[in-house]
mmCIF file of the N, C-alpha and C atoms, coordinates in Angstrom:
data_MODEL
# 
_entry.id   MODEL 
# 
loop_
_atom_site.group_PDB 
_atom_site.id 
_atom_site.type_symbol 
_atom_site.label_atom_id 
_atom_site.label_alt_id 
_atom_site.label_comp_id 
_atom_site.label_asym_id 
_atom_site.label_entity_id 
_atom_site.label_seq_id 
_atom_site.pdbx_PDB_ins_code 
_atom_site.Cartn_x 
_atom_site.Cartn_y 
_atom_site.Cartn_z 
_atom_site.occupancy 
_atom_site.B_iso_or_equiv 
_atom_site.pdbx_formal_charge 
_atom_site.auth_seq_id 
_atom_site.auth_comp_id 
_atom_site.auth_asym_id 
_atom_site.auth_atom_id 
_atom_site.pdbx_PDB_model_num 
ATOM 1   N N  . MET A 1 1  ? 0.839  -1.199 -0.001  1.00 0.00 ? 1  MET A N  1 
ATOM 2   C CA . MET A 1 1  ? 0.004  0.012  0.005   1.00 0.00 ? 1  MET A CA 1 
ATOM 3   C C  . MET A 1 1  ? 0.865  1.268  0.000   1.00 0.00 ? 1  MET A C  1 
ATOM 4   N N  . ASN A 1 2  ? 1.901  1.322  0.848   1.00 0.00 ? 2  ASN A N  1 
ATOM 5   C CA . ASN A 1 2  ? 2.772  2.482  0.889   1.00 0.00 ? 2  ASN A CA 1 
ATOM 6   C C  . ASN A 1 2  ? 3.541  2.668  -0.431  1.00 0.00 ? 2  ASN A C  1 
ATOM 7   N N  . PHE A 1 3  ? 3.909  1.548  -1.039  1.00 0.00 ? 3  PHE A N  1 
ATOM 8   C CA . PHE A 1 3  ? 4.615  1.626  -2.318  1.00 0.00 ? 3  PHE A CA 1 
ATOM 9   C C  . PHE A 1 3  ? 3.712  2.279  -3.391  1.00 0.00 ? 3  PHE A C  1 
ATOM 10  N N  . ARG A 1 4  ? 2.464  1.927  -3.369  1.00 0.00 ? 4  ARG A N  1 
ATOM 11  C CA . ARG A 1 4  ? 1.488  2.476  -4.324  1.00 0.00 ? 4  ARG A CA 1 
ATOM 12  C C  . ARG A 1 4  ? 1.369  4.004  -4.125  1.00 0.00 ? 4  ARG A C  1 
ATOM 13  N N  . ILE A 1 5  ? 1.287  4.441  -2.872  1.00 0.00 ? 5  ILE A N  1 
ATOM 14  C CA . ILE A 1 5  ? 1.171  5.869  -2.564  1.00 0.00 ? 5  ILE A CA 1 
ATOM 15  C C  . ILE A 1 5  ? 2.442  6.588  -2.997  1.00 0.00 ? 5  ILE A C  1 
ATOM 16  N N  . LEU A 1 6  ? 3.588  5.985  -2.746  1.00 0.00 ? 6  LEU A N  1 
ATOM 17  C CA . LEU A 1 6  ? 4.862  6.578  -3.134  1.00 0.00 ? 6  LEU A CA 1 
ATOM 18  C C  . LEU A 1 6  ? 4.940  6.747  -4.639  1.00 0.00 ? 6  LEU A C  1 
ATOM 19  N N  . MET A 1 7  ? 4.583  5.729  -5.372  1.00 0.00 ? 7  MET A N  1 
ATOM 20  C CA . MET A 1 7  ? 4.627  5.790  -6.864  1.00 0.00 ? 7  MET A CA 1 
ATOM 21  C C  . MET A 1 7  ? 3.650  6.831  -7.378  1.00 0.00 ? 7  MET A C  1 
ATOM 22  N N  . MET A 1 8  ? 2.466  6.931  -6.816  1.00 0.00 ? 8  MET A N  1 
ATOM 23  C CA . MET A 1 8  ? 1.483  7.961  -7.257  1.00 0.00 ? 8  MET A CA 1 
ATOM 24  C C  . MET A 1 8  ? 2.016  9.356  -6.953  1.00 0.00 ? 8  MET A C  1 
ATOM 25  N N  . SER A 1 9  ? 2.680  9.526  -5.824  1.00 0.00 ? 9  SER A N  1 
ATOM 26  C CA . SER A 1 9  ? 3.231  10.836 -5.464  1.00 0.00 ? 9  SER A CA 1 
ATOM 27  C C  . SER A 1 9  ? 4.324  11.253 -6.450  1.00 0.00 ? 9  SER A C  1 
ATOM 28  N N  . ILE A 1 10 ? 5.163  10.309 -6.812  1.00 0.00 ? 10 ILE A N  1 
ATOM 29  C CA . ILE A 1 10 ? 6.220  10.582 -7.777  1.00 0.00 ? 10 ILE A CA 1 
ATOM 30  C C  . ILE A 1 10 ? 5.625  10.921 -9.142  1.00 0.00 ? 10 ILE A C  1 
ATOM 31  N N  . ALA A 1 11 ? 4.631  10.172 -9.535  1.00 0.00 ? 11 ALA A N  1 
ATOM 32  C CA . ALA A 1 11 ? 3.992  10.418 -10.842 1.00 0.00 ? 11 ALA A CA 1 
ATOM 33  C C  . ALA A 1 11 ? 3.351  11.808 -10.876 1.00 0.00 ? 11 ALA A C  1 
ATOM 34  N N  . MET A 1 12 ? 2.678  12.180 -9.782  1.00 0.00 ? 12 MET A N  1 
ATOM 35  C CA . MET A 1 12 ? 2.018  13.484 -9.760  1.00 0.00 ? 12 MET A CA 1 
ATOM 36  C C  . MET A 1 12 ? 3.066  14.622 -9.723  1.00 0.00 ? 12 MET A C  1 
ATOM 37  N N  . ALA A 1 13 ? 4.162  14.410 -9.038  1.00 0.00 ? 13 ALA A N  1 
ATOM 38  C CA . ALA A 1 13 ? 5.218  15.428 -8.981  1.00 0.00 ? 13 ALA A CA 1 
ATOM 39  C C  . ALA A 1 13 ? 5.847  15.579 -10.362 1.00 0.00 ? 13 ALA A C  1 
ATOM 40  N N  . ALA A 1 14 ? 5.999  14.494 -11.089 1.00 0.00 ? 14 ALA A N  1 
ATOM 41  C CA . ALA A 1 14 ? 6.602  14.557 -12.421 1.00 0.00 ? 14 ALA A CA 1 
ATOM 42  C C  . ALA A 1 14 ? 5.680  15.266 -13.402 1.00 0.00 ? 14 ALA A C  1 
ATOM 43  N N  . THR A 1 15 ? 4.387  15.049 -13.311 1.00 0.00 ? 15 THR A N  1 
ATOM 44  C CA . THR A 1 15 ? 3.470  15.681 -14.226 1.00 0.00 ? 15 THR A CA 1 
ATOM 45  C C  . THR A 1 15 ? 3.238  17.160 -13.876 1.00 0.00 ? 15 THR A C  1 
ATOM 46  N N  . ALA A 1 16 ? 3.451  17.505 -12.589 1.00 0.00 ? 16 ALA A N  1 
ATOM 47  C CA . ALA A 1 16 ? 3.244  18.889 -12.202 1.00 0.00 ? 16 ALA A CA 1 
ATOM 48  C C  . ALA A 1 16 ? 4.186  19.818 -12.955 1.00 0.00 ? 16 ALA A C  1 
ATOM 49  N N  . GLY A 1 17 ? 5.425  19.373 -13.177 1.00 0.00 ? 17 GLY A N  1 
ATOM 50  C CA . GLY A 1 17 ? 6.386  20.195 -13.930 1.00 0.00 ? 17 GLY A CA 1 
ATOM 51  C C  . GLY A 1 17 ? 5.903  20.442 -15.351 1.00 0.00 ? 17 GLY A C  1 
ATOM 52  N N  . ALA A 1 18 ? 5.320  19.423 -15.996 1.00 0.00 ? 18 ALA A N  1 
ATOM 53  C CA . ALA A 1 18 ? 4.815  19.595 -17.344 1.00 0.00 ? 18 ALA A CA 1 
ATOM 54  C C  . ALA A 1 18 ? 3.620  20.513 -17.388 1.00 0.00 ? 18 ALA A C  1 
ATOM 55  N N  . VAL A 1 19 ? 2.805  20.458 -16.374 1.00 0.00 ? 19 VAL A N  1 
ATOM 56  C CA . VAL A 1 19 ? 1.608  21.319 -16.327 1.00 0.00 ? 19 VAL A CA 1 
ATOM 57  C C  . VAL A 1 19 ? 2.011  22.753 -16.128 1.00 0.00 ? 19 VAL A C  1 
ATOM 58  N N  . TRP A 1 20 ? 3.005  23.047 -15.294 1.00 0.00 ? 20 TRP A N  1 
ATOM 59  C CA . TRP A 1 20 ? 3.381  24.379 -15.008 1.00 0.00 ? 20 TRP A CA 1 
ATOM 60  C C  . TRP A 1 20 ? 4.480  24.911 -15.928 1.00 0.00 ? 20 TRP A C  1 
ATOM 61  N N  . ALA A 1 21 ? 4.804  24.157 -16.955 1.00 0.00 ? 21 ALA A N  1 
ATOM 62  C CA . ALA A 1 21 ? 5.845  24.605 -17.912 1.00 0.00 ? 21 ALA A CA 1 
ATOM 63  C C  . ALA A 1 21 ? 5.403  25.887 -18.577 1.00 0.00 ? 21 ALA A C  1 
ATOM 64  N N  . LYS A 1 22 ? 6.357  26.725 -18.879 1.00 0.00 ? 22 LYS A N  1 
ATOM 65  C CA . LYS A 1 22 ? 6.056  28.021 -19.498 1.00 0.00 ? 22 LYS A CA 1 
ATOM 66  C C  . LYS A 1 22 ? 5.651  27.783 -20.954 1.00 0.00 ? 22 LYS A C  1 
ATOM 67  N N  . LEU A 1 23 ? 4.521  28.318 -21.321 1.00 0.00 ? 23 LEU A N  1 
ATOM 68  C CA . LEU A 1 23 ? 4.033  28.237 -22.673 1.00 0.00 ? 23 LEU A CA 1 
ATOM 69  C C  . LEU A 1 23 ? 4.742  29.289 -23.527 1.00 0.00 ? 23 LEU A C  1 
ATOM 70  N N  . PRO A 1 24 ? 4.932  29.039 -24.802 1.00 0.00 ? 24 PRO A N  1 
ATOM 71  C CA . PRO A 1 24 ? 5.564  30.056 -25.658 1.00 0.00 ? 24 PRO A CA 1 
ATOM 72  C C  . PRO A 1 24 ? 4.654  31.283 -25.767 1.00 0.00 ? 24 PRO A C  1 
ATOM 73  N N  . ALA A 1 25 ? 5.267  32.422 -25.949 1.00 0.00 ? 25 ALA A N  1 
ATOM 74  C CA . ALA A 1 25 ? 4.530  33.662 -26.050 1.00 0.00 ? 25 ALA A CA 1 
ATOM 75  C C  . ALA A 1 25 ? 3.732  33.700 -27.345 1.00 0.00 ? 25 ALA A C  1 
ATOM 76  N N  . ALA A 1 26 ? 2.598  34.311 -27.297 1.00 0.00 ? 26 ALA A N  1 
ATOM 77  C CA . ALA A 1 26 ? 1.770  34.464 -28.487 1.00 0.00 ? 26 ALA A CA 1 
ATOM 78  C C  . ALA A 1 26 ? 2.470  35.419 -29.457 1.00 0.00 ? 26 ALA A C  1 
ATOM 79  N N  . PRO A 1 27 ? 2.270  35.211 -30.735 1.00 0.00 ? 27 PRO A N  1 
ATOM 80  C CA . PRO A 1 27 ? 2.925  36.121 -31.683 1.00 0.00 ? 27 PRO A CA 1 
ATOM 81  C C  . PRO A 1 27 ? 2.420  37.558 -31.503 1.00 0.00 ? 27 PRO A C  1 
ATOM 82  N N  . ALA A 1 28 ? 3.350  38.484 -31.474 1.00 0.00 ? 28 ALA A N  1 
ATOM 83  C CA . ALA A 1 28 ? 2.988  39.900 -31.211 1.00 0.00 ? 28 ALA A CA 1 
ATOM 84  C C  . ALA A 1 28 ? 2.799  40.608 -32.511 1.00 0.00 ? 28 ALA A C  1 
ATOM 85  N N  . ASP A 1 29 ? 1.972  41.622 -32.464 1.00 0.00 ? 29 ASP A N  1 
ATOM 86  C CA . ASP A 1 29 ? 1.735  42.469 -33.633 1.00 0.00 ? 29 ASP A CA 1 
ATOM 87  C C  . ASP A 1 29 ? 2.942  43.434 -33.760 1.00 0.00 ? 29 ASP A C  1 
ATOM 88  N N  . PRO A 1 30 ? 3.608  43.458 -34.894 1.00 0.00 ? 30 PRO A N  1 
ATOM 89  C CA . PRO A 1 30 ? 4.784  44.316 -35.049 1.00 0.00 ? 30 PRO A CA 1 
ATOM 90  C C  . PRO A 1 30 ? 4.498  45.803 -34.830 1.00 0.00 ? 30 PRO A C  1 
ATOM 91  N N  . ALA A 1 31 ? 3.348  46.241 -35.229 1.00 0.00 ? 31 ALA A N  1 
ATOM 92  C CA . ALA A 1 31 ? 3.022  47.672 -35.055 1.00 0.00 ? 31 ALA A CA 1 
ATOM 93  C C  . ALA A 1 31 ? 2.891  47.987 -33.578 1.00 0.00 ? 31 ALA A C  1 
ATOM 94  N N  . LYS A 1 32 ? 2.212  47.124 -32.836 1.00 0.00 ? 32 LYS A N  1 
ATOM 95  C CA . LYS A 1 32 ? 2.058  47.356 -31.399 1.00 0.00 ? 32 LYS A CA 1 
ATOM 96  C C  . LYS A 1 32 ? 3.383  47.264 -30.687 1.00 0.00 ? 32 LYS A C  1 
ATOM 97  N N  . ALA A 1 33 ? 4.218  46.356 -31.118 1.00 0.00 ? 33 ALA A N  1 
ATOM 98  C CA . ALA A 1 33 ? 5.558  46.186 -30.509 1.00 0.00 ? 33 ALA A CA 1 
ATOM 99  C C  . ALA A 1 33 ? 6.402  47.447 -30.744 1.00 0.00 ? 33 ALA A C  1 
ATOM 100 N N  . ALA A 1 34 ? 6.336  47.997 -31.945 1.00 0.00 ? 34 ALA A N  1 
ATOM 101 C CA . ALA A 1 34 ? 7.100  49.187 -32.271 1.00 0.00 ? 34 ALA A CA 1 
ATOM 102 C C  . ALA A 1 34 ? 6.586  50.370 -31.456 1.00 0.00 ? 34 ALA A C  1 
ATOM 103 N N  . GLU A 1 35 ? 5.270  50.466 -31.312 1.00 0.00 ? 35 GLU A N  1 
ATOM 104 C CA . GLU A 1 35 ? 4.685  51.554 -30.527 1.00 0.00 ? 35 GLU A CA 1 
ATOM 105 C C  . GLU A 1 35 ? 5.084  51.448 -29.058 1.00 0.00 ? 35 GLU A C  1 
ATOM 106 N N  . ALA A 1 36 ? 5.067  50.226 -28.518 1.00 0.00 ? 36 ALA A N  1 
ATOM 107 C CA . ALA A 1 36 ? 5.430  50.009 -27.124 1.00 0.00 ? 36 ALA A CA 1 
ATOM 108 C C  . ALA A 1 36 ? 6.924  50.364 -26.920 1.00 0.00 ? 36 ALA A C  1 
ATOM 109 N N  . LYS A 1 37 ? 7.756  49.980 -27.886 1.00 0.00 ? 37 LYS A N  1 
ATOM 110 C CA . LYS A 1 37 ? 9.169  50.308 -27.798 1.00 0.00 ? 37 LYS A CA 1 
ATOM 111 C C  . LYS A 1 37 ? 9.396  51.811 -27.837 1.00 0.00 ? 37 LYS A C  1 
ATOM 112 N N  . ALA A 1 38 ? 8.670  52.501 -28.694 1.00 0.00 ? 38 ALA A N  1 
ATOM 113 C CA . ALA A 1 38 ? 8.805  53.943 -28.775 1.00 0.00 ? 38 ALA A CA 1 
ATOM 114 C C  . ALA A 1 38 ? 8.402  54.618 -27.465 1.00 0.00 ? 38 ALA A C  1 
ATOM 115 N N  . LYS A 1 39 ? 7.311  54.125 -26.854 1.00 0.00 ? 39 LYS A N  1 
ATOM 116 C CA . LYS A 1 39 ? 6.859  54.652 -25.596 1.00 0.00 ? 39 LYS A CA 1 
ATOM 117 C C  . LYS A 1 39 ? 7.892  54.409 -24.486 1.00 0.00 ? 39 LYS A C  1 
ATOM 118 N N  . ALA A 1 40 ? 8.479  53.207 -24.484 1.00 0.00 ? 40 ALA A N  1 
ATOM 119 C CA . ALA A 1 40 ? 9.458  52.872 -23.474 1.00 0.00 ? 40 ALA A CA 1 
ATOM 120 C C  . ALA A 1 40 ? 10.701 53.722 -23.655 1.00 0.00 ? 40 ALA A C  1 
ATOM 121 N N  . ASP A 1 41 ? 11.115 53.959 -24.908 1.00 0.00 ? 41 ASP A N  1 
ATOM 122 C CA . ASP A 1 41 ? 12.282 54.801 -25.157 1.00 0.00 ? 41 ASP A CA 1 
ATOM 123 C C  . ASP A 1 41 ? 12.039 56.234 -24.704 1.00 0.00 ? 41 ASP A C  1 
ATOM 124 N N  . GLU A 1 42 ? 10.841 56.744 -24.981 1.00 0.00 ? 42 GLU A N  1 
ATOM 125 C CA . GLU A 1 42 ? 10.514 58.120 -24.580 1.00 0.00 ? 42 GLU A CA 1 
ATOM 126 C C  . GLU A 1 42 ? 10.481 58.251 -23.056 1.00 0.00 ? 42 GLU A C  1 
ATOM 127 N N  . ALA A 1 43 ? 9.927  57.239 -22.388 1.00 0.00 ? 43 ALA A N  1 
ATOM 128 C CA . ALA A 1 43 ? 9.880  57.259 -20.915 1.00 0.00 ? 43 ALA A CA 1 
ATOM 129 C C  . ALA A 1 43 ? 11.297 57.194 -20.335 1.00 0.00 ? 43 ALA A C  1 
ATOM 130 N N  . ALA A 1 44 ? 12.155 56.374 -20.938 1.00 0.00 ? 44 ALA A N  1 
ATOM 131 C CA . ALA A 1 44 ? 13.512 56.254 -20.452 1.00 0.00 ? 44 ALA A CA 1 
ATOM 132 C C  . ALA A 1 44 ? 14.276 57.579 -20.626 1.00 0.00 ? 44 ALA A C  1 
ATOM 133 N N  . LYS A 1 45 ? 14.000 58.265 -21.736 1.00 0.00 ? 45 LYS A N  1 
ATOM 134 C CA . LYS A 1 45 ? 14.642 59.554 -21.998 1.00 0.00 ? 45 LYS A CA 1 
ATOM 135 C C  . LYS A 1 45 ? 14.214 60.586 -20.973 1.00 0.00 ? 45 LYS A C  1 
ATOM 136 N N  . LYS A 1 46 ? 12.903 60.629 -20.674 1.00 0.00 ? 46 LYS A N  1 
ATOM 137 C CA . LYS A 1 46 ? 12.391 61.565 -19.667 1.00 0.00 ? 46 LYS A CA 1 
ATOM 138 C C  . LYS A 1 46 ? 12.988 61.258 -18.293 1.00 0.00 ? 46 LYS A C  1 
ATOM 139 N N  . GLU A 1 47 ? 13.055 59.985 -17.959 1.00 0.00 ? 47 GLU A N  1 
ATOM 140 C CA . GLU A 1 47 ? 13.620 59.599 -16.656 1.00 0.00 ? 47 GLU A CA 1 
ATOM 141 C C  . GLU A 1 47 ? 15.080 59.996 -16.553 1.00 0.00 ? 47 GLU A C  1 
ATOM 142 N N  . ALA A 1 48 ? 15.844 59.833 -17.624 1.00 0.00 ? 48 ALA A N  1 
ATOM 143 C CA . ALA A 1 48 ? 17.251 60.214 -17.612 1.00 0.00 ? 48 ALA A CA 1 
ATOM 144 C C  . ALA A 1 48 ? 17.408 61.728 -17.434 1.00 0.00 ? 48 ALA A C  1 
ATOM 145 N N  . GLU A 1 49 ? 16.528 62.505 -18.106 1.00 0.00 ? 49 GLU A N  1 
ATOM 146 C CA . GLU A 1 49 ? 16.600 63.937 -17.959 1.00 0.00 ? 49 GLU A CA 1 
ATOM 147 C C  . GLU A 1 49 ? 16.268 64.364 -16.517 1.00 0.00 ? 49 GLU A C  1 
ATOM 148 N N  . LEU A 1 50 ? 15.240 63.723 -15.952 1.00 0.00 ? 50 LEU A N  1 
ATOM 149 C CA . LEU A 1 50 ? 14.874 64.065 -14.557 1.00 0.00 ? 50 LEU A CA 1 
ATOM 150 C C  . LEU A 1 50 ? 15.992 63.653 -13.591 1.00 0.00 ? 50 LEU A C  1 
ATOM 151 N N  . LEU A 1 51 ? 16.595 62.511 -13.841 1.00 0.00 ? 51 LEU A N  1 
ATOM 152 C CA . LEU A 1 51 ? 17.683 62.071 -12.972 1.00 0.00 ? 51 LEU A CA 1 
ATOM 153 C C  . LEU A 1 51 ? 18.835 63.091 -13.013 1.00 0.00 ? 51 LEU A C  1 
ATOM 154 N N  . GLY A 1 52 ? 19.206 63.530 -14.182 1.00 0.00 ? 52 GLY A N  1 
ATOM 155 C CA . GLY A 1 52 ? 20.271 64.537 -14.314 1.00 0.00 ? 52 GLY A CA 1 
ATOM 156 C C  . GLY A 1 52 ? 19.917 65.823 -13.610 1.00 0.00 ? 52 GLY A C  1 
ATOM 157 N N  . LYS A 1 53 ? 18.672 66.233 -13.740 1.00 0.00 ? 53 LYS A N  1 
ATOM 158 C CA . LYS A 1 53 ? 18.205 67.460 -13.118 1.00 0.00 ? 53 LYS A CA 1 
ATOM 159 C C  . LYS A 1 53 ? 18.303 67.361 -11.577 1.00 0.00 ? 53 LYS A C  1 
ATOM 160 N N  . TYR A 1 54 ? 17.831 66.234 -11.043 1.00 0.00 ? 54 TYR A N  1 
ATOM 161 C CA . TYR A 1 54 ? 17.875 66.096 -9.586  1.00 0.00 ? 54 TYR A CA 1 
ATOM 162 C C  . TYR A 1 54 ? 19.273 65.827 -9.054  1.00 0.00 ? 54 TYR A C  1 
ATOM 163 N N  . GLN A 1 55 ? 20.141 65.230 -9.861  1.00 0.00 ? 55 GLN A N  1 
ATOM 164 C CA . GLN A 1 55 ? 21.535 65.101 -9.452  1.00 0.00 ? 55 GLN A CA 1 
ATOM 165 C C  . GLN A 1 55 ? 22.211 66.454 -9.386  1.00 0.00 ? 55 GLN A C  1 
ATOM 166 N N  . ASP A 1 56 ? 21.930 67.299 -10.356 1.00 0.00 ? 56 ASP A N  1 
ATOM 167 C CA . ASP A 1 56 ? 22.491 68.652 -10.331 1.00 0.00 ? 56 ASP A CA 1 
ATOM 168 C C  . ASP A 1 56 ? 21.967 69.426 -9.123  1.00 0.00 ? 56 ASP A C  1 
ATOM 169 N N  . LYS A 1 57 ? 20.706 69.246 -8.831  1.00 0.00 ? 57 LYS A N  1 
ATOM 170 C CA . LYS A 1 57 ? 20.084 69.934 -7.683  1.00 0.00 ? 57 LYS A CA 1 
ATOM 171 C C  . LYS A 1 57 ? 20.743 69.442 -6.373  1.00 0.00 ? 57 LYS A C  1 
ATOM 172 N N  . ALA A 1 58 ? 20.995 68.136 -6.270  1.00 0.00 ? 58 ALA A N  1 
ATOM 173 C CA . ALA A 1 58 ? 21.629 67.603 -5.072  1.00 0.00 ? 58 ALA A CA 1 
ATOM 174 C C  . ALA A 1 58 ? 23.053 68.103 -4.922  1.00 0.00 ? 58 ALA A C  1 
ATOM 175 N N  . VAL A 1 59 ? 23.790 68.200 -6.015  1.00 0.00 ? 59 VAL A N  1 
ATOM 176 C CA . VAL A 1 59 ? 25.162 68.710 -5.977  1.00 0.00 ? 59 VAL A CA 1 
ATOM 177 C C  . VAL A 1 59 ? 25.180 70.181 -5.535  1.00 0.00 ? 59 VAL A C  1 
ATOM 178 N N  . ALA A 1 60 ? 24.236 70.958 -6.089  1.00 0.00 ? 60 ALA A N  1 
ATOM 179 C CA . ALA A 1 60 ? 24.152 72.364 -5.735  1.00 0.00 ? 60 ALA A CA 1 
ATOM 180 C C  . ALA A 1 60 ? 23.843 72.516 -4.225  1.00 0.00 ? 60 ALA A C  1 
ATOM 181 N N  . ASN A 1 61 ? 22.938 71.694 -3.748  1.00 0.00 ? 61 ASN A N  1 
ATOM 182 C CA . ASN A 1 61 ? 22.584 71.741 -2.311  1.00 0.00 ? 61 ASN A CA 1 
ATOM 183 C C  . ASN A 1 61 ? 23.782 71.332 -1.429  1.00 0.00 ? 61 ASN A C  1 
ATOM 184 N N  . TYR A 1 62 ? 24.501 70.316 -1.836  1.00 0.00 ? 62 TYR A N  1 
ATOM 185 C CA . TYR A 1 62 ? 25.684 69.856 -1.085  1.00 0.00 ? 62 TYR A CA 1 
ATOM 186 C C  . TYR A 1 62 ? 26.728 70.967 -1.067  1.00 0.00 ? 62 TYR A C  1 
ATOM 187 N N  . ARG A 1 63 ? 26.979 71.570 -2.233  1.00 0.00 ? 63 ARG A N  1 
ATOM 188 C CA . ARG A 1 63 ? 28.003 72.603 -2.316  1.00 0.00 ? 63 ARG A CA 1 
ATOM 189 C C  . ARG A 1 63 ? 27.604 73.802 -1.479  1.00 0.00 ? 63 ARG A C  1 
ATOM 190 N N  . LYS A 1 64 ? 26.336 74.148 -1.479  1.00 0.00 ? 64 LYS A N  1 
ATOM 191 C CA . LYS A 1 64 ? 25.858 75.288 -0.715  1.00 0.00 ? 64 LYS A CA 1 
ATOM 192 C C  . LYS A 1 64 ? 26.027 75.032 0.766   1.00 0.00 ? 64 LYS A C  1 
ATOM 193 N N  . ASN A 1 65 ? 25.663 73.806 1.231   1.00 0.00 ? 65 ASN A N  1 
ATOM 194 C CA . ASN A 1 65 ? 25.755 73.496 2.666   1.00 0.00 ? 65 ASN A CA 1 
ATOM 195 C C  . ASN A 1 65 ? 27.205 73.316 3.153   1.00 0.00 ? 65 ASN A C  1 
ATOM 196 N N  . LYS A 1 66 ? 28.085 72.917 2.269   1.00 0.00 ? 66 LYS A N  1 
ATOM 197 C CA . LYS A 1 66 ? 29.486 72.746 2.658   1.00 0.00 ? 66 LYS A CA 1 
ATOM 198 C C  . LYS A 1 66 ? 30.286 74.023 2.480   1.00 0.00 ? 66 LYS A C  1 
ATOM 199 N N  . GLY A 1 67 ? 29.695 75.058 1.886   1.00 0.00 ? 67 GLY A N  1 
ATOM 200 C CA . GLY A 1 67 ? 30.385 76.306 1.707   1.00 0.00 ? 67 GLY A CA 1 
ATOM 201 C C  . GLY A 1 67 ? 31.400 76.254 0.597   1.00 0.00 ? 67 GLY A C  1 
ATOM 202 N N  . ILE A 1 68 ? 31.209 75.385 -0.359  1.00 0.00 ? 68 ILE A N  1 
ATOM 203 C CA . ILE A 1 68 ? 32.164 75.248 -1.484  1.00 0.00 ? 68 ILE A CA 1 
ATOM 204 C C  . ILE A 1 68 ? 31.811 76.280 -2.521  1.00 0.00 ? 68 ILE A C  1 
ATOM 205 N N  . ARG A 1 69 ? 32.818 77.039 -2.914  1.00 0.00 ? 69 ARG A N  1 
ATOM 206 C CA . ARG A 1 69 ? 32.617 78.077 -3.943  1.00 0.00 ? 69 ARG A CA 1 
ATOM 207 C C  . ARG A 1 69 ? 33.426 77.726 -5.181  1.00 0.00 ? 69 ARG A C  1 
ATOM 208 N N  . GLY A 1 70 ? 33.066 78.277 -6.259  1.00 0.00 ? 70 GLY A N  1 
ATOM 209 C CA . GLY A 1 70 ? 33.798 78.088 -7.487  1.00 0.00 ? 70 GLY A CA 1 
ATOM 210 C C  . GLY A 1 70 ? 33.098 77.032 -8.367  1.00 0.00 ? 70 GLY A C  1 
ATOM 211 N N  . PRO A 1 71 ? 33.643 76.806 -9.532  1.00 0.00 ? 71 PRO A N  1 
ATOM 212 C CA . PRO A 1 71 ? 33.036 75.853 -10.450 1.00 0.00 ? 71 PRO A CA 1 
ATOM 213 C C  . PRO A 1 71 ? 33.170 74.412 -9.959  1.00 0.00 ? 71 PRO A C  1 
ATOM 214 N N  . ALA A 1 72 ? 32.268 73.565 -10.366 1.00 0.00 ? 72 ALA A N  1 
ATOM 215 C CA . ALA A 1 72 ? 32.285 72.156 -9.981  1.00 0.00 ? 72 ALA A CA 1 
ATOM 216 C C  . ALA A 1 72 ? 33.537 71.489 -10.563 1.00 0.00 ? 72 ALA A C  1 
ATOM 217 N N  . SER A 1 73 ? 34.035 70.516 -9.845  1.00 0.00 ? 73 SER A N  1 
ATOM 218 C CA . SER A 1 73 ? 35.230 69.797 -10.275 1.00 0.00 ? 73 SER A CA 1 
ATOM 219 C C  . SER A 1 73 ? 34.905 68.973 -11.540 1.00 0.00 ? 73 SER A C  1 
ATOM 220 N N  . MET A 1 74 ? 35.892 68.843 -12.407 1.00 0.00 ? 74 MET A N  1 
ATOM 221 C CA . MET A 1 74 ? 35.721 68.049 -13.621 1.00 0.00 ? 74 MET A CA 1 
ATOM 222 C C  . MET A 1 74 ? 36.421 66.711 -13.468 1.00 0.00 ? 74 MET A C  1 
ATOM 223 N N  . ALA A 1 75 ? 36.541 66.188 -12.242 1.00 0.00 ? 75 ALA A N  1 
ATOM 224 C CA . ALA A 1 75 ? 37.299 64.966 -11.995 1.00 0.00 ? 75 ALA A CA 1 
ATOM 225 C C  . ALA A 1 75 ? 36.642 63.743 -12.698 1.00 0.00 ? 75 ALA A C  1 
ATOM 226 N N  . GLY A 1 76 ? 35.319 63.704 -12.724 1.00 0.00 ? 76 GLY A N  1 
ATOM 227 C CA . GLY A 1 76 ? 34.663 62.525 -13.317 1.00 0.00 ? 76 GLY A CA 1 
ATOM 228 C C  . GLY A 1 76 ? 34.474 62.618 -14.815 1.00 0.00 ? 76 GLY A C  1 
ATOM 229 N N  . LYS A 1 77 ? 34.772 63.732 -15.421 1.00 0.00 ? 77 LYS A N  1 
ATOM 230 C CA . LYS A 1 77 ? 34.543 63.925 -16.845 1.00 0.00 ? 77 LYS A CA 1 
ATOM 231 C C  . LYS A 1 77 ? 35.874 63.964 -17.590 1.00 0.00 ? 77 LYS A C  1 
ATOM 232 N N  . LYS A 1 78 ? 35.840 63.507 -18.811 1.00 0.00 ? 78 LYS A N  1 
ATOM 233 C CA . LYS A 1 78 ? 37.060 63.490 -19.649 1.00 0.00 ? 78 LYS A CA 1 
ATOM 234 C C  . LYS A 1 78 ? 36.837 64.249 -20.911 1.00 0.00 ? 78 LYS A C  1 
# 
């Protein structure tokens, strides 16, 4: 009896992997994919601009609080 339960458990565990296997993605519409890519690129560009803006703001705040005068260092730029 225990052997039968053990074999059924193994069989169910083996089939569970096949049931939960990832199905291939449905074919995408090229026009929709291009539109989604364009939107993602535009969003990434906006985020990069905002990041640069807030980094500059943080540097200005740091320099003001530390009493640093003069132009920013060019150590990180080539």
